[in-house]
C-alpha positions as CSV (number, residue, x, y, z in Angstrom):
1,M,-2.8,11.1,4.7
2,S,-5.3,11.6,7.5
3,D,-6.6,8.4,9.1
4,P,-3.7,6.2,9.9
5,A,-4.2,2.9,8.2
6,P,-3.3,-0.2,10.2
7,R,0.2,-1.4,9.6
8,S,-0.7,-5.0,8.7
9,D,0.9,-6.9,5.9
10,P,-1.6,-9.0,4.0
11,E,1.2,-11.2,2.7
12,T,2.3,-12.3,6.2
13,D,-0.5,-11.5,8.6
14,A,-3.9,-13.2,9.1
15,S,-6.3,-10.4,8.7
16,S,-8.2,-9.5,11.9
17,S,-11.0,-8.0,9.8
18,T,-14.4,-9.7,9.9
19,D,-15.2,-8.1,6.6
20,D,-14.6,-10.5,3.7
21,E,-14.5,-7.7,1.2
22,T,-11.1,-7.1,-0.4
23,V,-10.1,-4.1,-2.4
24,R,-7.3,-3.8,-5.0
25,V,-4.9,-1.0,-4.3
26,W,-2.0,0.1,-6.5
27,L,1.5,1.4,-5.5
28,V,1.5,5.2,-5.5
29,E,4.4,6.1,-3.3
30,R,7.7,4.6,-2.0
31,T,9.7,6.5,0.5
32,Y,12.6,5.7,2.9
33,S,12.3,6.6,6.5
34,D,14.5,9.5,7.8
35,D,15.3,7.8,11.0
36,E,17.6,5.0,12.0
37,Q,15.0,2.3,11.5
38,N,16.0,1.7,7.9
39,L,12.4,1.2,6.6
40,I,10.9,1.5,3.2
41,I,7.4,2.9,3.4
42,L,5.1,1.7,0.6
43,V,1.7,3.4,0.0
44,Y,-0.9,1.8,-2.1
45,A,-4.2,3.5,-3.1
46,T,-7.5,2.8,-4.8
47,P,-7.8,4.1,-8.3
48,D,-10.2,6.9,-7.2
49,G,-7.6,8.1,-4.7
50,E,-10.1,7.9,-1.8
51,R,-8.5,5.1,0.3
52,Y,-4.9,3.9,1.0
53,F,-2.9,1.1,2.6
54,R,0.5,1.7,4.1
55,K,3.1,-1.0,4.4
56,E,6.5,-0.8,6.0
57,R,9.4,-3.1,5.1
58,A,12.8,-3.3,6.7
59,L,15.7,-2.6,4.4
60,T,18.0,-5.0,6.2
61,S,15.7,-8.0,6.2
62,S,18.0,-11.1,5.9
63,T,15.2,-13.7,6.3
64,D,13.7,-13.5,2.9
65,I,13.5,-11.5,-0.3
66,R,10.0,-10.1,-1.0
67,E,9.2,-8.3,-4.1
68,T,7.2,-5.1,-4.2
69,T,4.3,-5.7,-6.4
70,A,2.3,-3.2,-8.4
71,A,-0.9,-4.0,-6.6
72,L,-2.2,-5.7,-3.5
73,D,-5.7,-7.0,-2.5
74,V,-6.3,-6.0,1.1
75,A,-9.3,-6.1,3.4
76,A,-11.5,-3.1,3.1
77,D,-11.3,-2.6,6.9
78,D,-7.5,-2.2,6.6
79,L,-7.7,1.0,4.4
80,G,-7.4,4.5,5.6
81,T,-8.9,7.6,4.2
82,V,-6.7,9.9,2.0
83,Q,-6.6,13.6,2.8
84,D,-8.1,15.9,0.1
85,D,-4.8,17.5,-0.8
86,E,-3.3,14.1,-1.8
87,R,-6.4,12.4,-3.3
88,E,-5.9,13.6,-6.9
89,R,-2.2,12.7,-6.9
90,Y,-3.0,9.2,-5.6
91,A,-5.8,8.7,-8.1
92,V,-3.5,9.7,-11.0
93,E,-0.7,7.4,-9.9
94,A,-2.9,4.5,-9.0
95,T,-4.7,4.7,-12.4
96,R,-1.3,5.0,-14.2
97,M,0.0,1.9,-12.4
98,A,-3.2,-0.1,-13.2
99,D,-2.9,0.9,-16.9
100,E,0.8,0.0,-17.2
101,H,1.2,-3.0,-14.9
102,D,-0.4,-6.3,-14.0
103,P,-1.1,-6.6,-10.3
104,D,1.7,-9.1,-9.7
105,D,4.4,-7.2,-11.6
106,A,7.5,-6.6,-9.5
107,I,8.2,-2.9,-9.2
């Protein structure tokens, strides 16, 4: 990844974007942080692998249970640009997810 995408959560935050355009992104990567923060890092990407959205979720959240869905619709302004060396991998995985899942499927 190159340009850091803003760490907003479209499910809980009001978007600060003035752009009304939303873009569907598909889950391409789920990793666990290596530090003591106990975070799950979710990366969603466009099917062409060009842009991504990063979302962090606490593992120890006791307030609510939120499912990880196959896709999200996010404001275009909230997307970062994917580095060339990851673009193909993101495109392949986003396309696979789109072919195999409905956007609201729990993953």
